[in-house]
C-alpha positions in Angstrom: 0.0 0.0 0.0 1.3 3.4 -0.8 1.1 6.3 1.6 -1.9 8.5 2.1 -1.6 12.2 1.7 -3.7 15.1 2.9 -3.1 18.8 2.2 -0.6 18.9 5.1 0.2 15.4 6.1 1.7 12.1 4.9 0.5 8.8 6.4 3.1 6.3 5.6 5.1 3.2 6.6 7.3 3.4 9.7 11.0 4.3 9.2 13.9 3.6 11.6 14.3 7.3 12.5 10.6 7.4 13.7 11.6 5.3 16.7 13.2 8.1 18.8 10.4 10.6 18.6 7.8 7.8 18.9 9.5 6.6 22.1 9.8 10.1 23.5 6.1 10.7 22.8 5.1 7.5 24.6 7.3 8.4 27.6 5.4 11.7 27.9 2.9 11.5 30.8 0.7 14.1 29.2 0.5 12.2 25.8 -0.2 9.0 27.8 -2.7 10.6 30.2 -5.6 8.5 29.0 -3.6 5.2 29.0 -2.7 3.1 32.0 1.0 3.9 31.8 3.8 5.5 29.8 5.8 3.1 27.6 9.5 2.2 27.8 11.6 2.5 24.7 11.5 -1.3 24.3 7.6 -1.2 24.4 7.6 1.6 21.9 9.9 -0.3 19.6 7.8 -3.5 19.9 4.7 -1.4 19.0 6.4 0.0 15.8 7.3 -3.6 14.8 3.6 -4.6 15.2 2.3 -1.6 13.3 4.7 -2.2 10.4 3.8 -5.9 10.3 0.2 -5.0 10.0 0.9 -2.6 7.2 3.0 -5.2 5.4 0.5 -8.0 5.8 -2.8 -6.1 5.1 -1.7 -3.0 3.3 -3.3 -0.8 6.0 -3.2 -0.3 9.8 -1.4 2.2 12.0 0.5 4.6 9.8 3.2 7.0 10.9 2.2 10.6 10.4 4.5 13.3 9.2 4.1 16.9 8.3 4.7 17.1 4.5 6.2 20.6 4.6 8.9 19.7 7.1 9.2 15.9 7.1 8.6 16.0 10.9 7.2 12.8 12.5 4.2 13.8 14.7 2.6 10.5 15.7 0.3 7.9 14.2 -3.2 7.4 12.9 -4.9 4.6 11.1 -7.3 1.7 11.2 -7.1 -1.6 13.0 -9.4 -4.6 13.6 -10.9 -4.4 17.1 -9.1 -6.6 19.6 -10.8 -9.9 20.4 -11.3 -9.2 24.1 -13.5 -6.1 23.4 -17.4 -6.3 23.7 -17.8 -5.4 20.1 -16.3 -6.1 16.7 -15.3 -4.0 13.7 -12.5 -1.8 12.5 -11.3 1.0 14.7 -9.9 4.4 13.7 -7.3 5.9 16.1 -4.7 8.6 16.4 -2.0 9.8 18.8 0.1 12.8 18.3 3.1 14.5 19.9 2.1 17.3 22.3 3.7 19.9 19.9 1.2 18.7 17.2 -1.9 19.3 19.3 -4.3 22.1 18.5 -3.4 22.3 14.7 -6.2 20.1 13.4 -3.8 17.3 12.5 -5.7 14.5 14.3 -8.9 15.3 12.4 -7.1 15.7 9.1 -5.2 12.4 9.4 -8.3 10.5 10.7 -10.4 11.8 7.8 -7.8 10.3 5.4 -8.0 7.0 7.3 -11.8 7.0 7.2 -11.8 7.8 3.5 -9.4 4.9 2.9 -11.5 2.5 5.0 -14.8 3.4 3.3 -13.5 3.8 -0.3 -10.6 1.3 -0.6 -11.6 -1.3 1.9 -15.4 -0.9 1.4 -16.1 -1.0 5.2 -19.7 -0.4 6.1 -18.8 1.3 9.4 -15.7 2.5 11.3 -15.6 3.1 15.1 -13.4 4.9 17.5 -12.9 4.2 21.2 -11.7 6.5 23.9 -11.8 6.8 27.7 -14.7 8.7 29.1 -12.2 11.3 30.4 -10.5 12.0 27.0 -12.5 15.1 25.9 -10.0 16.1 23.2 -10.4 12.7 21.4 -14.1 12.8 21.8 -14.1 16.3 20.1 -12.1 14.8 17.2 -14.7 12.0 16.9 -17.5 14.5 16.7 -15.7 16.6 14.1 -15.3 13.5 12.0 -19.1 13.1 12.1 -19.0 10.1 14.5 -21.9 9.5 16.9 -22.0 7.9 20.3 -24.7 5.6 21.7 -24.3 5.5 25.5 -25.6 1.9 25.4 -22.2 1.0 23.8 -20.1 2.5 26.7 -18.1 -0.3 28.4 -15.4 -1.0 30.9 -12.2 -1.9 29.1 -11.2 -5.4 30.4 -7.5 -4.6 29.9 -7.5 -1.6 32.2 -7.5 -1.8 36.0 -10.3 -0.2 38.0 -10.2 3.5 38.0 -11.0 6.6 35.8 -9.4 5.1 32.7 -11.5 2.0 32.6 -14.8 3.5 31.4 -14.7 3.9 27.6 -17.0 5.3 24.9 -17.6 4.0 21.4 -18.2 6.4 18.6 -19.3 5.2 15.1 -19.7 6.4 11.6 -21.1 4.6 8.6 -19.8 5.0 5.1 -23.2 6.6 4.1 -22.9 9.1 7.0 -19.4 10.0 6.0 -20.3 10.5 2.4 -23.3 12.8 3.5 -20.9 14.8 5.7 -18.5 15.3 2.9 -21.3 16.5 0.6 -22.3 19.1 3.2 -18.7 20.5 3.5 
């Protein structure tokens, strides 16, 4: 699969020089605020290996994101099958950016490209996104993408210990809803 491009971003395969900024991002407590823990360099390296394997095997997954004008690595976005231990199935969209990249619309822009790929190239009927009940920034991105939440889908993540990060929300968008949103804008 070739890279996806937006006006400002490139969603692409992972490169060796992505590891240092990826590991630094995952060691940042603010970036990892809505996750149970920060990651070690080894955990970050293992994640990149999994992400690249997914891209190599399927042609899609979690892409590295860079700013086209500068070549700067700013995080990841993409699509991935929902993990088996979750109380729902489907394909999930997600994003995680360095703190310096927050507030520039990059998460929404990258996620829109991933959604378009999922609906147009993969022919998915629906894409979902999951976040903690406390992650208001991610929920705002989901709403900007045209995703909707049904409180009946809220769940406690079985992989997270009891506490404020366990409760999660599921947002969804159908291919039809995404096409209608694009026609309105």
